[in-house]
NUDO-849135 format. One line per field, with one value per atom (N, C-alpha, C): residue in three letters; x, y, z; chain; atom name; residue number from 1. Coordinates in nm, 4 decimals, decimal comma. Layout:
BEGIN
code = (ALA|...)
u = (X|...)
v = (Y|...)
w = (Z|...)
unit = (A|...)
site = (CA|...)
pos = (NUM|...)
***
This chain:
BEGIN
code = (MET|MET|MET|TYR|TYR|TYR|LEU|LEU|LEU|ALA|ALA|ALA|ARG|ARG|ARG|GLY|GLY|GLY|GLY|GLY|GLY|GLY|GLY|GLY|GLY|GLY|GLY|ASP|ASP|ASP|PRO|PRO|PRO|GLU|GLU|GLU|GLY|GLY|GLY|LEU|LEU|LEU|LEU|LEU|LEU|TRP|TRP|TRP|ALA|ALA|ALA|LEU|LEU|LEU|GLY|GLY|GLY|ALA|ALA|ALA|LEU|LEU|LEU|ALA|ALA|ALA|LEU|LEU|LEU|TYR|TYR|TYR|ALA|ALA|ALA|LEU|LEU|LEU|ILE|ILE|ILE|SER|SER|SER|TYR|TYR|TYR|ALA|ALA|ALA|LEU|LEU|LEU|ALA|ALA|ALA|TYR|TYR|TYR|ARG|ARG|ARG|ALA|ALA|ALA|ARG|ARG|ARG|ALA|ALA|ALA|ARG|ARG|ARG|ARG|ARG|ARG|GLY|GLY|GLY|SER|SER|SER|GLY|GLY|GLY|HIS|HIS|HIS|PRO|PRO|PRO|ALA|ALA|ALA|HIS|HIS|HIS|ASP|ASP|ASP|ALA|ALA|ALA|LEU|LEU|LEU|HIS|HIS|HIS|ASP|ASP|ASP|LEU|LEU|LEU|LYS|LYS|LYS|ASP|ASP|ASP|ARG|ARG|ARG|GLU|GLU|GLU|GLU|GLU|GLU|PRO|PRO|PRO|GLN|GLN|GLN|THR|THR|THR|PRO|PRO|PRO|GLY|GLY|GLY|GLN|GLN|GLN|ARG|ARG|ARG|PHE|PHE|PHE|VAL|VAL|VAL|SER|SER|SER|ARG|ARG|ARG|THR|THR|THR|ILE|ILE|ILE|MET|MET|MET|LEU|LEU|LEU|CYS|CYS|CYS|GLY|GLY|GLY|ALA|ALA|ALA|ALA|ALA|ALA|ALA|ALA|ALA|THR|THR|THR|GLY|GLY|GLY|LEU|LEU|LEU|VAL|VAL|VAL|ALA|ALA|ALA|PHE|PHE|PHE|ALA|ALA|ALA|THR|THR|THR|SER|SER|SER|GLY|GLY|GLY|VAL|VAL|VAL|VAL|VAL|VAL|ARG|ARG|ARG|VAL|VAL|VAL|VAL|VAL|VAL|ALA|ALA|ALA|ILE|ILE|ILE|ALA|ALA|ALA|VAL|VAL|VAL|THR|THR|THR|ALA|ALA|ALA|VAL|VAL|VAL|VAL|VAL|VAL|ALA|ALA|ALA|VAL|VAL|VAL|SER|SER|SER|MET|MET|MET|TRP|TRP|TRP|ALA|ALA|ALA|TYR|TYR|TYR|TYR|TYR|TYR|ASP|ASP|ASP|HIS|HIS|HIS|ARG|ARG|ARG|THR|THR|THR|GLU|GLU|GLU|ASN|ASN|ASN|PRO|PRO|PRO|ALA|ALA|ALA|ALA|ALA|ALA|GLN|GLN|GLN|ARG|ARG|ARG|ARG|ARG|ARG)
u = (-15,8902|-15,8474|-15,9172|-16,0415|-16,1177|-16,0547|-16,0137|-15,9503|-15,8108|-15,7403|-15,6050|-15,6061|-15,7118|-15,7212|-15,7650|-15,7993|-15,8376|-15,9831|-16,0622|-16,2025|-16,2866|-16,3864|-16,4856|-16,4297|-16,5047|-16,4624|-16,5044|-16,4762|-16,5106|-16,3857|-16,3777|-16,2567|-16,2339|-16,3400|-16,3195|-16,2770|-16,2855|-16,2472|-16,1037|-16,0143|-15,8740|-15,8571|-15,9280|-15,9207|-15,9754|-16,0833|-16,1368|-16,0385|-15,9737|-15,8757|-15,7602|-15,7111|-15,6032|-15,6498|-15,7720|-15,8280|-15,8416|-15,8797|-15,8922|-15,7567|-15,6541|-15,5191|-15,4732|-15,5069|-15,4731|-15,5472|-15,6735|-15,7508|-15,6871|-15,6452|-15,5805|-15,4534|-15,3732|-15,2497|-15,2806|-15,3842|-15,4221|-15,4682|-15,5477|-15,5933|-15,4738|-15,3827|-15,2641|-15,1799|-15,1615|-15,0844|-15,1524|-15,2847|-15,3578|-15,3426|-15,3469|-15,3279|-15,1861|-15,0867|-14,9481|-14,9270|-14,9868|-14,9766|-15,0375|-15,1548|-15,2227|-15,1384|-15,0791|-14,9956|-14,8739|-14,8112|-14,6936|-14,7313|-14,8443|-14,8878|-14,9188|-14,9790|-15,0096|-14,8843|-14,7787|-14,6532|-14,5725|-14,6208|-14,5532|-14,4380|-14,4449|-14,3398|-14,3313|-14,2091|-14,1892|-14,2323|-14,2223|-14,2598|-14,3449|-14,4715|-14,5520|-14,5767|-14,5890|-14,6147|-14,4962|-14,3768|-14,2560|-14,2348|-14,2526|-14,2330|-14,3355|-14,4602|-14,5635|-14,5304|-14,4819|-14,4428|-14,3265|-14,2343|-14,1207|-14,1680|-14,2682|-14,3214|-14,3829|-14,4419|-14,5048|-14,4033|-14,2843|-14,1853|-14,0876|-14,0565|-13,9621|-13,9851|-13,9989|-14,0273|-13,9017|-13,9170|-13,8062|-13,7965|-13,9098|-13,9082|-13,8570|-13,7667|-13,7159|-13,8231|-13,8387|-13,9268|-13,8411|-13,8816|-13,8113|-13,8414|-13,7544|-13,7806|-13,9142|-13,9515|-14,0800|-14,1979|-14,1911|-14,2991|-14,3074|-14,1927|-14,1905|-14,2505|-14,2158|-14,2694|-14,4211|-14,4717|-14,6166|-14,6856|-14,6270|-14,6851|-14,6942|-14,5877|-14,5875|-14,6791|-14,6896|-14,7802|-14,9253|-14,9601|-15,0955|-15,1232|-15,0250|-15,0411|-15,0613|-14,9767|-14,9861|-15,1111|-15,1478|-15,2707|-15,3938|-15,3931|-15,5043|-15,5160|-15,4018|-15,4033|-15,4511|-15,4041|-15,4465|-15,5960|-15,6444|-15,7873|-15,8715|-15,8259|-15,8991|-15,9035|-15,7905|-15,7864|-15,8715|-15,8689|-15,9477|-16,0972|-16,1370|-16,2785|-16,3214|-16,2352|-16,2689|-16,2818|-16,1965|-16,1983|-16,3171|-16,3568|-16,4582|-16,6020|-16,6213|-16,7572|-16,7912|-16,9162|-16,9578|-17,0728|-17,0995|-17,2115|-17,1881|-17,2985|-17,2934|-17,2240|-17,2408|-17,1776|-17,0257|-16,9701|-16,8253|-16,7744|-16,8403|-16,7958|-16,8004|-16,9104|-16,9253|-16,8244|-16,8089|-16,7164|-16,5724|-16,5339|-16,3977|-16,3747|-16,4677|-16,4518|-16,4432|-16,5317|-16,5323|-16,4045|-16,3639|-16,2426|-16,1199|-16,1094|-15,9932|-15,9890|-16,1015|-16,1039|-16,0708|-16,1259|-16,0974|-15,9501|-15,8961|-15,7564|-15,6605|-15,6840|-15,5949|-15,6099|-15,7299|-15,7504|-15,6758|-15,6799|-15,6066|-15,4563|-15,4068|-15,2651|-15,2256|-15,3060|-15,2761|-15,2845|-15,3821|-15,3963|-15,2748|-15,2317|-15,1150|-14,9910|-14,9696|-14,8526|-14,8597|-14,9782|-14,9936|-14,9638|-15,0122|-14,9917|-14,8457|-14,7721|-14,6328|-14,5324|-14,5816|-14,4914|-14,4194|-14,2899|-14,2155|-14,2447|-14,2317|-14,2661|-14,1825|-14,0577|-13,9735|-14,0278|-14,0773|-14,1314|-14,2643|-14,3396|-14,4686|-14,4502|-14,3397|-14,3172|-14,2711|-14,2228|-14,1740|-14,2817)
v = (0,7953|0,7863|0,8926|0,9185|1,0178|1,1559|1,1940|1,3239|1,3280|1,2173|1,2134|1,2419|1,2062|1,2325|1,3753|1,4498|1,5887|1,6082|1,5086|1,5208|1,5710|1,6481|1,6912|1,7794|1,7880|1,8697|2,0148|2,0936|2,2352|2,3138|2,3645|2,4353|2,5639|2,6242|2,7444|2,7116|2,5854|2,5471|2,5830|2,5643|2,5986|2,7486|2,8269|2,9729|3,0176|2,9546|2,9871|2,9497|2,8359|2,7939|2,8925|2,9368|3,0361|3,1688|3,2072|3,3285|3,3176|3,2002|3,1787|3,1876|3,1337|3,1436|3,2889|3,3648|3,5073|3,5811|3,5476|3,6067|3,5730|3,4492|3,4053|3,4864|3,5054|3,5828|3,7287|3,7839|3,9223|3,9401|3,8480|3,8548|3,8415|3,7509|3,7321|3,8591|3,9209|4,0450|4,1553|4,1662|4,2712|4,2556|4,1326|4,1106|4,1458|4,1087|4,1424|4,2941|4,3610|4,5064|4,5742|4,5268|4,5848|4,5690|4,4513|4,4277|4,5194|4,5368|4,6245|4,7698|4,8137|4,9516|4,9785|4,8821|4,8980|4,9057|4,8371|4,8403|4,9663|5,0494|5,1750|5,1615|5,0678|5,0480|5,1689|5,2074|5,3183|5,2851|5,1597|5,1133|4,9873|5,0015|4,8821|4,7958|4,8570|4,7779|4,6876|4,7420|4,6634|4,5571|4,5962|4,5008|4,3876|4,4197|4,3161|4,2182|4,2678|4,1800|4,0907|4,1479|4,0704|3,9642|3,9975|3,9019|3,7795|3,7967|3,6837|3,5814|3,6254|3,5286|3,4876|3,5778|3,5452|3,6384|3,5847|3,6655|3,7301|3,8538|3,9200|3,8744|3,8466|3,8000|3,6570|3,6298|3,4921|3,3961|3,2891|3,1811|3,0563|2,9687|2,8416|2,7649|2,6748|2,5988|2,5252|2,4735|2,4042|2,4976|2,6166|2,7142|2,7615|2,7827|2,8263|2,7182|2,5938|2,4827|2,4748|2,4846|2,4781|2,5971|2,7162|2,8351|2,8207|2,7758|2,7592|2,6443|2,5417|2,4315|2,4797|2,5581|2,6135|2,7012|2,7839|2,8729|2,7937|2,6954|2,6182|2,5303|2,4719|2,3905|2,4778|2,5980|2,6900|2,7283|2,7550|2,7884|2,6691|2,5509|2,4305|2,4052|2,4230|2,4026|2,5039|2,6283|2,7309|2,6978|2,6584|2,6197|2,4978|2,3991|2,2781|2,3077|2,3930|2,4310|2,5036|2,5909|2,6630|2,5678|2,4685|2,3734|2,2782|2,2419|2,1391|2,1907|2,3203|2,3729|2,4520|2,4926|2,5721|2,6632|2,7608|2,8513|2,9471|2,9878|3,0825|3,0199|2,8899|2,8199|2,8371|2,8409|2,8549|2,9844|3,0944|3,2244|3,2267|3,1805|3,1788|3,0834|2,9658|2,8664|2,9155|2,9811|3,0356|3,1400|3,2322|3,3390|3,2836|3,1927|3,1359|3,0567|2,9742|2,8937|2,9817|3,0845|3,1735|3,2498|3,3017|3,3780|3,2879|3,1682|3,0757|3,0354|3,0030|2,9593|3,0709|3,1906|3,3025|3,3388|3,3308|3,3592|3,2593|3,1321|3,0308|3,0590|3,0936|3,1228|3,2456|3,3530|3,4753|3,4500|3,3724|3,3427|3,2640|3,1635|3,0855|3,1741|3,2564|3,3442|3,4442|3,4944|3,5880|3,5195|3,3971|3,3245|3,2842|3,2622|3,2186|3,3321|3,4549|3,5693|3,5936|3,6187|3,6397|3,7807|3,8010|3,9300|4,0456|4,0235|4,1321|4,1846|4,0952|4,1369|4,2110|4,1771|4,2418|4,3868|4,4199|4,5565|4,6499|4,5943|4,6805|4,7553)
w = (-4,6526|-4,7897|-4,8733|-4,8431|-4,9182|-4,9075|-4,7855|-4,7657|-4,8260|-4,8269|-4,8826|-5,0322|-5,1000|-5,2437|-5,2725|-5,1691|-5,1886|-5,2243|-5,2127|-5,2495|-5,1346|-5,1674|-5,0699|-4,9598|-4,8549|-4,7429|-4,7621|-4,6644|-4,6656|-4,7045|-4,8294|-4,8701|-4,7914|-4,7397|-4,6601|-4,5178|-4,4805|-4,3448|-4,3127|-4,4080|-4,3855|-4,3688|-4,4494|-4,4347|-4,2998|-4,2564|-4,1241|-4,0140|-4,0293|-3,9291|-3,9234|-4,0380|-4,0398|-3,9804|-4,0106|-3,9517|-3,8005|-3,7547|-3,6099|-3,5425|-3,6066|-3,5499|-3,5464|-3,6497|-3,6511|-3,5392|-3,5186|-3,4097|-3,2752|-3,2595|-3,1355|-3,1109|-3,2153|-3,2015|-3,1672|-3,2274|-3,2003|-3,0553|-3,0069|-2,8676|-2,7730|-2,8028|-2,7199|-2,7169|-2,8338|-2,8424|-2,7625|-2,7734|-2,7016|-2,5504|-2,5021|-2,3585|-2,3145|-2,3945|-2,3617|-2,3666|-2,4647|-2,4758|-2,3531|-2,3147|-2,1980|-2,0717|-2,0553|-1,9375|-1,9382|-2,0532|-2,0636|-2,0400|-2,0934|-2,0746|-1,9274|-1,8595|-1,7165|-1,6311|-1,6748|-1,6000|-1,6284|-1,7187|-1,7477|-1,8448|-1,9336|-2,0322|-2,1250|-2,1619|-2,2535|-2,3949|-2,4321|-2,5661|-2,5519|-2,5108|-2,4846|-2,6081|-2,7262|-2,8470|-2,8798|-2,8738|-2,9029|-2,7957|-2,6700|-2,5604|-2,5655|-2,6026|-2,6121|-2,7233|-2,8353|-2,9453|-2,9017|-2,8269|-2,7755|-2,6776|-2,5966|-2,4989|-2,5660|-2,6834|-2,7496|-2,7964|-2,8340|-2,8802|-2,7709|-2,6782|-2,5726|-2,4555|-2,3396|-2,2222|-2,1663|-2,1191|-2,0515|-1,9068|-1,8453|-1,7074|-1,7037|-1,6119|-1,6055|-1,5545|-1,6251|-1,5832|-1,5729|-1,4837|-1,4768|-1,6057|-1,6452|-1,7678|-1,7647|-1,6487|-1,6380|-1,6588|-1,5993|-1,6168|-1,7615|-1,8218|-1,9622|-2,0526|-2,0267|-2,1059|-2,0937|-1,9710|-1,9486|-2,0155|-2,0029|-2,0639|-2,2157|-2,2774|-2,4224|-2,4665|-2,3848|-2,4168|-2,4135|-2,3129|-2,3046|-2,4267|-2,4633|-2,5775|-2,7073|-2,7312|-2,8554|-2,8605|-2,7471|-2,7438|-2,7659|-2,7117|-2,7344|-2,8806|-2,9440|-3,0869|-3,1696|-3,1344|-3,2066|-3,1876|-3,0656|-3,0396|-3,1168|-3,1214|-3,1951|-3,3443|-3,3988|-3,5397|-3,5685|-3,4804|-3,4983|-3,4930|-3,3999|-3,3906|-3,5176|-3,5685|-3,6919|-3,8101|-3,8148|-3,9255|-3,9159|-3,7945|-3,7750|-3,7746|-3,7562|-3,7488|-3,8748|-3,8847|-3,9999|-3,9601|-4,0446|-4,0232|-3,9076|-3,8478|-3,7367|-3,6161|-3,6016|-3,4893|-3,4963|-3,6166|-3,6344|-3,5708|-3,5991|-3,5481|-3,3960|-3,3408|-3,1956|-3,1314|-3,1895|-3,1343|-3,1395|-3,2473|-3,2581|-3,1501|-3,1374|-3,0390|-2,8973|-2,8639|-2,7286|-2,7022|-2,7976|-2,7800|-2,7662|-2,8510|-2,8443|-2,7118|-2,6683|-2,5429|-2,4236|-2,4210|-2,3097|-2,3096|-2,4264|-2,4345|-2,3946|-2,4451|-2,4111|-2,2638|-2,2111|-2,0683|-1,9806|-2,0194|-1,9424|-1,9468|-2,0644|-2,0806|-1,9984|-2,0056|-1,9311|-1,7804|-1,7376|-1,5956|-1,5448|-1,6212|-1,5794|-1,5712|-1,6732|-1,6714|-1,5574|-1,5274|-1,4155|-1,2824|-1,2659|-1,1395|-1,1188|-1,2275|-1,2136|-1,2290|-1,2488|-1,2647|-1,1324|-1,1401|-1,0164|-0,9616|-0,8299|-0,7678|-0,8209|-0,8568|-0,9080|-1,0405|-1,1236|-1,2530|-1,2351|-1,1325|-1,1102|-1,0683|-1,0017|-0,9554|-1,0659|-1,1778|-1,2871|-1,3551)
unit = (A|A|A|A|A|A|A|A|A|A|A|A|A|A|A|A|A|A|A|A|A|A|A|A|A|A|A|A|A|A|A|A|A|A|A|A|A|A|A|A|A|A|A|A|A|A|A|A|A|A|A|A|A|A|A|A|A|A|A|A|A|A|A|A|A|A|A|A|A|A|A|A|A|A|A|A|A|A|A|A|A|A|A|A|A|A|A|A|A|A|A|A|A|A|A|A|A|A|A|A|A|A|A|A|A|A|A|A|A|A|A|A|A|A|A|A|A|A|A|A|A|A|A|A|A|A|A|A|A|A|A|A|A|A|A|A|A|A|A|A|A|A|A|A|A|A|A|A|A|A|A|A|A|A|A|A|A|A|A|A|A|A|A|A|A|A|A|A|A|A|A|A|A|A|A|A|A|A|A|A|A|A|A|A|A|A|A|A|A|A|A|A|A|A|A|A|A|A|A|A|A|A|A|A|A|A|A|A|A|A|A|A|A|A|A|A|A|A|A|A|A|A|A|A|A|A|A|A|A|A|A|A|A|A|A|A|A|A|A|A|A|A|A|A|A|A|A|A|A|A|A|A|A|A|A|A|A|A|A|A|A|A|A|A|A|A|A|A|A|A|A|A|A|A|A|A|A|A|A|A|A|A|A|A|A|A|A|A|A|A|A|A|A|A|A|A|A|A|A|A|A|A|A|A|A|A|A|A|A|A|A|A|A|A|A|A|A|A|A|A|A|A|A|A|A|A|A|A|A|A|A|A|A|A|A|A|A|A|A|A|A|A|A|A|A|A|A|A|A|A|A|A|A|A|A|A|A|A|A|A)
site = (N|CA|C|N|CA|C|N|CA|C|N|CA|C|N|CA|C|N|CA|C|N|CA|C|N|CA|C|N|CA|C|N|CA|C|N|CA|C|N|CA|C|N|CA|C|N|CA|C|N|CA|C|N|CA|C|N|CA|C|N|CA|C|N|CA|C|N|CA|C|N|CA|C|N|CA|C|N|CA|C|N|CA|C|N|CA|C|N|CA|C|N|CA|C|N|CA|C|N|CA|C|N|CA|C|N|CA|C|N|CA|C|N|CA|C|N|CA|C|N|CA|C|N|CA|C|N|CA|C|N|CA|C|N|CA|C|N|CA|C|N|CA|C|N|CA|C|N|CA|C|N|CA|C|N|CA|C|N|CA|C|N|CA|C|N|CA|C|N|CA|C|N|CA|C|N|CA|C|N|CA|C|N|CA|C|N|CA|C|N|CA|C|N|CA|C|N|CA|C|N|CA|C|N|CA|C|N|CA|C|N|CA|C|N|CA|C|N|CA|C|N|CA|C|N|CA|C|N|CA|C|N|CA|C|N|CA|C|N|CA|C|N|CA|C|N|CA|C|N|CA|C|N|CA|C|N|CA|C|N|CA|C|N|CA|C|N|CA|C|N|CA|C|N|CA|C|N|CA|C|N|CA|C|N|CA|C|N|CA|C|N|CA|C|N|CA|C|N|CA|C|N|CA|C|N|CA|C|N|CA|C|N|CA|C|N|CA|C|N|CA|C|N|CA|C|N|CA|C|N|CA|C|N|CA|C|N|CA|C|N|CA|C|N|CA|C|N|CA|C|N|CA|C|N|CA|C|N|CA|C|N|CA|C|N|CA|C|N|CA|C|N|CA|C|N|CA|C|N|CA|C|N|CA|C|N|CA|C|N|CA|C|N|CA|C|N|CA|C|N|CA|C|N|CA|C|N|CA|C|N|CA|C|N|CA|C|N|CA|C)
pos = (1|1|1|2|2|2|3|3|3|4|4|4|5|5|5|6|6|6|7|7|7|8|8|8|9|9|9|10|10|10|11|11|11|12|12|12|13|13|13|14|14|14|15|15|15|16|16|16|17|17|17|18|18|18|19|19|19|20|20|20|21|21|21|22|22|22|23|23|23|24|24|24|25|25|25|26|26|26|27|27|27|28|28|28|29|29|29|30|30|30|31|31|31|32|32|32|33|33|33|34|34|34|35|35|35|36|36|36|37|37|37|38|38|38|39|39|39|40|40|40|41|41|41|42|42|42|43|43|43|44|44|44|45|45|45|46|46|46|47|47|47|48|48|48|49|49|49|50|50|50|51|51|51|52|52|52|53|53|53|54|54|54|55|55|55|56|56|56|57|57|57|58|58|58|59|59|59|60|60|60|61|61|61|62|62|62|63|63|63|64|64|64|65|65|65|66|66|66|67|67|67|68|68|68|69|69|69|70|70|70|71|71|71|72|72|72|73|73|73|74|74|74|75|75|75|76|76|76|77|77|77|78|78|78|79|79|79|80|80|80|81|81|81|82|82|82|83|83|83|84|84|84|85|85|85|86|86|86|87|87|87|88|88|88|89|89|89|90|90|90|91|91|91|92|92|92|93|93|93|94|94|94|95|95|95|96|96|96|97|97|97|98|98|98|99|99|99|100|100|100|101|101|101|102|102|102|103|103|103|104|104|104|105|105|105|106|106|106|107|107|107|108|108|108|109|109|109|110|110|110|111|111|111|112|112|112|113|113|113|114|114|114|115|115|115|116|116|116|117|117|117|118|118|118|119|119|119|120|120|120)
***
């Protein structure tokens, strides 16, 4: 009830949470860009941006669901950590949570990538 009335709390917590989500998106984009550049894409920046919203490589619906669930849960965890912590611990916790979440997402996508897409 106290929070519903808008009283108290850390007003910068929401800004930190939004910043953490932006950091998460930036790390995700950087990993997608790196993967596209390694595959020899003619336009790695555009292709990486496209990969974040929709994959060109065919994935089964189950794999796509799991991949997107990992991505969204990682973003939610990063935002929650940013909102729940404060001080120096906040910065470290955001960075660690974002790196772990994006690494899990990248690892899952790498393990489920089909062989035809890996050769491109």
